[in-house]
KEKE-482627 format. One record per residue: residue number from 1; residue in three letters; x, y, z of N, C-alpha, C, CB in turn. Coordinates in steps of 0.02 Angstrom, whole numbers. Atoms other than C-alpha are relative to their C-alpha. Glycine has a CB too. Example, Ala and Ser with C-alpha at 12.3 -4.5 7.8 and 13.67 -1.06 7.14 Angstrom:
<site seq="1" type="ALA" n_x="45" n_y="-59" n_z="0" ca_x="615" ca_y="-225" ca_z="390" c_x="45" c_y="60" c_z="0" cb_x="-50" cb_y="1" cb_z="62"/>
<site seq="2" type="SER" n_x="-42" n_y="-59" n_z="-3" ca_x="684" ca_y="-53" ca_z="357" c_x="-39" c_y="55" c_z="37" cb_x="20" cb_y="23" cb_z="-71"/>
# end
This chain:
<site seq="1" type="UNK" n_x="-8" n_y="0" n_z="-73" ca_x="-8131" ca_y="-2649" ca_z="2882" c_x="47" c_y="50" c_z="16" cb_x="21" cb_y="-66" cb_z="28"/>
<site seq="2" type="UNK" n_x="-42" n_y="-36" n_z="-20" ca_x="-8056" ca_y="-2531" ca_z="2977" c_x="39" c_y="-30" c_z="47" cb_x="-22" cb_y="50" cb_z="16"/>
<site seq="3" type="UNK" n_x="-42" n_y="39" n_z="-32" ca_x="-7894" ca_y="-2574" ca_z="3076" c_x="-27" c_y="22" c_z="87" cb_x="86" cb_y="19" cb_z="-27"/>
<site seq="4" type="UNK" n_x="20" n_y="-30" n_z="-49" ca_x="-7916" ca_y="-2566" ca_z="3260" c_x="50" c_y="52" c_z="28" cb_x="-18" cb_y="-47" cb_z="43"/>
<site seq="5" type="UNK" n_x="-53" n_y="-44" n_z="-29" ca_x="-7851" ca_y="-2436" ca_z="3368" c_x="31" c_y="-37" c_z="48" cb_x="-24" cb_y="64" cb_z="30"/>
<site seq="6" type="UNK" n_x="-42" n_y="8" n_z="-17" ca_x="-7702" ca_y="-2472" ca_z="3451" c_x="-1" c_y="66" c_z="84" cb_x="46" cb_y="0" cb_z="-66"/>
<site seq="7" type="UNK" n_x="-8" n_y="-47" n_z="-44" ca_x="-7678" ca_y="-2419" ca_z="3631" c_x="32" c_y="55" c_z="1" cb_x="14" cb_y="-19" cb_z="37"/>
<site seq="8" type="UNK" n_x="-49" n_y="-59" n_z="3" ca_x="-7611" ca_y="-2242" ca_z="3685" c_x="66" c_y="-27" c_z="42" cb_x="-37" cb_y="74" cb_z="38"/>
<site seq="9" type="UNK" n_x="-74" n_y="33" n_z="-64" ca_x="-7417" ca_y="-2291" ca_z="3769" c_x="-25" c_y="57" c_z="54" cb_x="120" cb_y="17" cb_z="-33"/>
<site seq="10" type="UNK" n_x="-10" n_y="-56" n_z="-72" ca_x="-7397" ca_y="-2206" ca_z="3934" c_x="71" c_y="44" c_z="1" cb_x="3" cb_y="-51" cb_z="82"/>
<site seq="11" type="UNK" n_x="-74" n_y="-51" n_z="10" ca_x="-7275" ca_y="-2046" ca_z="3948" c_x="27" c_y="-55" c_z="82" cb_x="-15" cb_y="132" cb_z="14"/>
<site seq="12" type="UNK" n_x="-53" n_y="-4" n_z="-61" ca_x="-7126" ca_y="-2072" ca_z="4073" c_x="59" c_y="33" c_z="6" cb_x="21" cb_y="-54" cb_z="14"/>
<site seq="13" type="UNK" n_x="-89" n_y="-54" n_z="5" ca_x="-6977" ca_y="-1969" ca_z="4145" c_x="-3" c_y="43" c_z="-29" cb_x="67" cb_y="-22" cb_z="-33"/>
<site seq="14" type="UNK" n_x="-9" n_y="-62" n_z="17" ca_x="-6924" ca_y="-1831" ca_z="4054" c_x="-69" c_y="33" c_z="-56" cb_x="76" cb_y="-2" cb_z="-31"/>
<site seq="15" type="UNK" n_x="45" n_y="-14" n_z="48" ca_x="-7060" ca_y="-1840" ca_z="3914" c_x="-81" c_y="5" c_z="27" cb_x="10" cb_y="-55" cb_z="-52"/>
<site seq="16" type="UNK" n_x="52" n_y="-11" n_z="-73" ca_x="-7197" ca_y="-1852" ca_z="4059" c_x="-3" c_y="70" c_z="22" cb_x="28" cb_y="-41" cb_z="71"/>
<site seq="17" type="UNK" n_x="15" n_y="-67" n_z="-30" ca_x="-7133" ca_y="-1704" ca_z="4119" c_x="-15" c_y="55" c_z="-47" cb_x="56" cb_y="22" cb_z="39"/>
<site seq="18" type="UNK" n_x="-8" n_y="-41" n_z="54" ca_x="-7107" ca_y="-1616" ca_z="3955" c_x="-87" c_y="32" c_z="-9" cb_x="36" cb_y="-50" cb_z="-71"/>
<site seq="19" type="UNK" n_x="70" n_y="6" n_z="12" ca_x="-7299" ca_y="-1653" ca_z="3922" c_x="-43" c_y="44" c_z="52" cb_x="-18" cb_y="-77" cb_z="5"/>
<site seq="20" type="UNK" n_x="30" n_y="-43" n_z="-57" ca_x="-7370" ca_y="-1580" ca_z="4086" c_x="0" c_y="66" c_z="21" cb_x="17" cb_y="-18" cb_z="45"/>
<site seq="21" type="UNK" n_x="-28" n_y="-77" n_z="38" ca_x="-7270" ca_y="-1425" ca_z="4040" c_x="-34" c_y="28" c_z="-53" cb_x="69" cb_y="-4" cb_z="-31"/>
<site seq="22" type="UNK" n_x="50" n_y="-27" n_z="54" ca_x="-7349" ca_y="-1396" ca_z="3890" c_x="-77" c_y="11" c_z="-3" cb_x="8" cb_y="-38" cb_z="-47"/>
<site seq="23" type="UNK" n_x="68" n_y="-12" n_z="9" ca_x="-7525" ca_y="-1442" ca_z="3932" c_x="-28" c_y="58" c_z="66" cb_x="-39" cb_y="-79" cb_z="1"/>
<site seq="24" type="UNK" n_x="16" n_y="-46" n_z="-42" ca_x="-7519" ca_y="-1336" ca_z="4094" c_x="6" c_y="66" c_z="-25" cb_x="35" cb_y="-8" cb_z="53"/>
<site seq="25" type="UNK" n_x="-11" n_y="-66" n_z="23" ca_x="-7460" ca_y="-1181" ca_z="3988" c_x="-56" c_y="20" c_z="-51" cb_x="70" cb_y="5" cb_z="-30"/>
<site seq="26" type="UNK" n_x="36" n_y="-55" n_z="64" ca_x="-7613" ca_y="-1171" ca_z="3877" c_x="-31" c_y="63" c_z="-5" cb_x="-49" cb_y="-24" cb_z="-26"/>
<site seq="27" type="UNK" n_x="7" n_y="-65" n_z="-6" ca_x="-7660" ca_y="-1033" ca_z="3805" c_x="-52" c_y="24" c_z="-25" cb_x="45" cb_y="28" cb_z="-20"/>
<site seq="28" type="UNK" n_x="50" n_y="-28" n_z="37" ca_x="-7819" ca_y="-945" ca_z="3709" c_x="37" c_y="3" c_z="-70" cb_x="-28" cb_y="72" cb_z="30"/>
<site seq="29" type="UNK" n_x="-24" n_y="-28" n_z="61" ca_x="-7798" ca_y="-933" ca_z="3539" c_x="-14" c_y="61" c_z="-24" cb_x="-14" cb_y="-33" cb_z="-43"/>
<site seq="30" type="UNK" n_x="13" n_y="-63" n_z="36" ca_x="-7776" ca_y="-775" ca_z="3454" c_x="-21" c_y="8" c_z="-55" cb_x="40" cb_y="31" cb_z="-4"/>
<site seq="31" type="UNK" n_x="26" n_y="-5" n_z="60" ca_x="-7870" ca_y="-683" ca_z="3351" c_x="13" c_y="-16" c_z="-85" cb_x="-3" cb_y="47" cb_z="8"/>
<site seq="32" type="UNK" n_x="-50" n_y="35" n_z="81" ca_x="-7745" ca_y="-717" ca_z="3198" c_x="-22" c_y="-71" c_z="-8" cb_x="104" cb_y="-6" cb_z="9"/>
<site seq="33" type="UNK" n_x="33" n_y="42" n_z="1" ca_x="-7756" ca_y="-892" ca_z="3237" c_x="-55" c_y="-25" c_z="-22" cb_x="0" cb_y="-3" cb_z="28"/>
<site seq="34" type="UNK" n_x="72" n_y="-7" n_z="11" ca_x="-7953" ca_y="-890" ca_z="3236" c_x="-16" c_y="5" c_z="-61" cb_x="-28" cb_y="50" cb_z="29"/>
<site seq="35" type="UNK" n_x="40" n_y="-21" n_z="60" ca_x="-7961" ca_y="-803" ca_z="3092" c_x="43" c_y="-48" c_z="-76" cb_x="6" cb_y="103" cb_z="-6"/>
<site seq="36" type="UNK" n_x="-16" n_y="55" n_z="35" ca_x="-7840" ca_y="-937" ca_z="3005" c_x="-27" c_y="-39" c_z="-21" cb_x="27" cb_y="-26" cb_z="17"/>
<site seq="37" type="UNK" n_x="34" n_y="47" n_z="33" ca_x="-7927" ca_y="-1061" ca_z="3028" c_x="-71" c_y="8" c_z="-10" cb_x="10" cb_y="-53" cb_z="29"/>
<site seq="38" type="UNK" n_x="55" n_y="-9" n_z="43" ca_x="-8081" ca_y="-999" ca_z="2990" c_x="15" c_y="13" c_z="-53" cb_x="-42" cb_y="39" cb_z="14"/>
<site seq="39" type="UNK" n_x="-23" n_y="11" n_z="80" ca_x="-8029" ca_y="-962" ca_z="2817" c_x="26" c_y="-78" c_z="-32" cb_x="67" cb_y="51" cb_z="-10"/>
<site seq="40" type="UNK" n_x="4" n_y="62" n_z="15" ca_x="-7970" ca_y="-1133" ca_z="2814" c_x="-57" c_y="-47" c_z="-9" cb_x="31" cb_y="-19" cb_z="35"/>
<site seq="41" type="UNK" n_x="44" n_y="30" n_z="-4" ca_x="-8136" ca_y="-1192" ca_z="2857" c_x="-37" c_y="28" c_z="-71" cb_x="-29" cb_y="6" cb_z="68"/>
<site seq="42" type="UNK" n_x="30" n_y="-52" n_z="66" ca_x="-8217" ca_y="-1077" ca_z="2712" c_x="23" c_y="-43" c_z="-44" cb_x="31" cb_y="87" cb_z="-15"/>
<site seq="43" type="UNK" n_x="-26" n_y="25" n_z="46" ca_x="-8106" ca_y="-1159" ca_z="2595" c_x="-33" c_y="-64" c_z="10" cb_x="69" cb_y="6" cb_z="-2"/>
<site seq="44" type="UNK" n_x="9" n_y="55" n_z="8" ca_x="-8125" ca_y="-1325" ca_z="2627" c_x="-82" c_y="-25" c_z="20" cb_x="55" cb_y="-28" cb_z="36"/>
<site seq="45" type="UNK" n_x="71" n_y="6" n_z="-18" ca_x="-8314" ca_y="-1300" ca_z="2661" c_x="-20" c_y="26" c_z="-65" cb_x="-29" cb_y="42" cb_z="67"/>
<site seq="46" type="UNK" n_x="17" n_y="-22" n_z="55" ca_x="-8320" ca_y="-1214" ca_z="2482" c_x="11" c_y="-69" c_z="-66" cb_x="45" cb_y="69" cb_z="-7"/>
<site seq="47" type="UNK" n_x="1" n_y="53" n_z="28" ca_x="-8244" ca_y="-1365" ca_z="2393" c_x="-27" c_y="-76" c_z="24" cb_x="55" cb_y="1" cb_z="-11"/>
<site seq="48" type="UNK" n_x="33" n_y="82" n_z="-21" ca_x="-8350" ca_y="-1527" ca_z="2463" c_x="-68" c_y="26" c_z="-4" cb_x="21" cb_y="-42" cb_z="90"/>
<site seq="49" type="UNK" n_x="82" n_y="9" n_z="48" ca_x="-8521" ca_y="-1573" ca_z="2402" c_x="-7" c_y="-52" c_z="45" cb_x="-8" cb_y="-24" cb_z="-99"/>
<site seq="50" type="UNK" n_x="36" n_y="51" n_z="-49" ca_x="-8580" ca_y="-1663" ca_z="2555" c_x="-66" c_y="-1" c_z="-16" cb_x="6" cb_y="16" cb_z="77"/>
<site seq="51" type="UNK" n_x="104" n_y="-17" n_z="7" ca_x="-8774" ca_y="-1706" ca_z="2532" c_x="-33" c_y="-31" c_z="50" cb_x="-49" cb_y="-36" cb_z="-75"/>
<site seq="52" type="UNK" n_x="23" n_y="28" n_z="-60" ca_x="-8841" ca_y="-1708" ca_z="2712" c_x="-78" c_y="-28" c_z="-8" cb_x="8" cb_y="55" cb_z="56"/>
# end
């Protein structure tokens, strides 16, 4: 049986400020990042043998 998921802690002070800055500067993935993700996906897809 799975363990229950704990509540996510709230951020305060400098941690909250740093987190807010990081998420406000979100940028789209570069073509290189997309290509690496696609390659990793294809590798995982090739080694898995799930039957749907």
